[in-house]
N, C-alpha and C positions, 0 to 999 in steps of 0.2 A: 504494500500500500504506500507508494511514494507520494510525497507532497508534490503537486504539479505547478504551484504558483503561490503568489501572495496577493491578496486584494486589500488595498489600503483605502481608507475613507477619510476625507476631510469634511468636517461639519461646519457650516456657516449659515448665517441668516441671508447671505448674499450668494447663494449657490450658483445662480445663472451668471453673475459677474465673474465668479471664480472659474467656472467652466470656460468662459470666454478667454480668460487669461491663459489657462492651460492650453487651450486650443490655438489662440491667435498670437499670444506673446511667446509662450514656450514652444509652440509648434508641434505639440505631441499628437501623434496619430490617435484616432479614437473610433469607436463605433457608437451609433445612436441606437440604444436598445429599445427606446420608444419615446415619442413625443419630445425630443430634445434632451433626453436623459443620457448624457454621454459617459462612456466608460473609456478611460485613457490607457494606452499602452505606455508603460514606464521604461525608462532607460535601464541598462544593467543595474543590478542591485547587489548589495551585500548586507549581512546581518552580523552585528557584534553583540556580545553579552558582557555587561559591565557590572561590577559589584555596586550595590546601593543599599541605603537604609530601608527604603520601602520600594515595592515593585512599581514600575512605570515603564513607559516606552516613549520614543520620540521619532520624528521623521526628519531627515536631513537630505538636502539635495547637494550633490557633488559637482565640481567643475574643475577644469584644468588650469584656468587662470582667473582668479577671483576678481581682480581689478577690471579686466576686460569684460567679464560676465556681468558684473555689477553695472558698469557703464552702459552696456547694451540693454540691460533690463530697465535701468533708470530712464533711458531714452524712450522706452516703451511704456513708461508710467509706473513702474514698480518702485515702491518706497522701501527704504531700509532704515533700521534703527541704528543710525550712526555708521561710522567707518568700519572697515574690517579690523579685526583684532587677531593677535597671534596666540595660539594655544599649542600645546605639545604635539597634538595630532595633526594640526594644520592651521590655515588662516580662515577665519570665519566671520560671517555677518548674518544678521537676522532680517529676512524679508518680511514685509507686512503685506499680505495678499488681501483681496476683497473679503469683507466681513471680519477684519482684524485677525485673520489666520496668520500666525507667525511660524515661519519655517526657517531653519538654519540652512544657509548656503555655505559650503566650505570647499576649500582647495586642500586636499589631503597631503600630508607629508609622509604618510605611511604607505606601504605597498597596498594595492587594492586587490580584491579577490577575483576581479574579472579582467 
């Protein structure tokens, strides 16, 4: 019984606006399962497991050049919570997507699994 994929969900009061960003700004391919309800194909992914005091999960988007990616996204209307910062695992910034959905964008310093 192999796991065949991962389905990720972003919840927001501005679902239509967020779908438009993922479709038109990020350029992700998608299918319309019914009446404009879009399901997006994601880029390659990896999963890390980290120690923590309480269980939780997070979603991060990776890029090869954070300065270039941020500039391109900002030119298309995406907002960020400040400039990129350095962390041990990479350089990161927080995107603010429609409906106040916050997602980390980072340029990894670690080898990737894909």
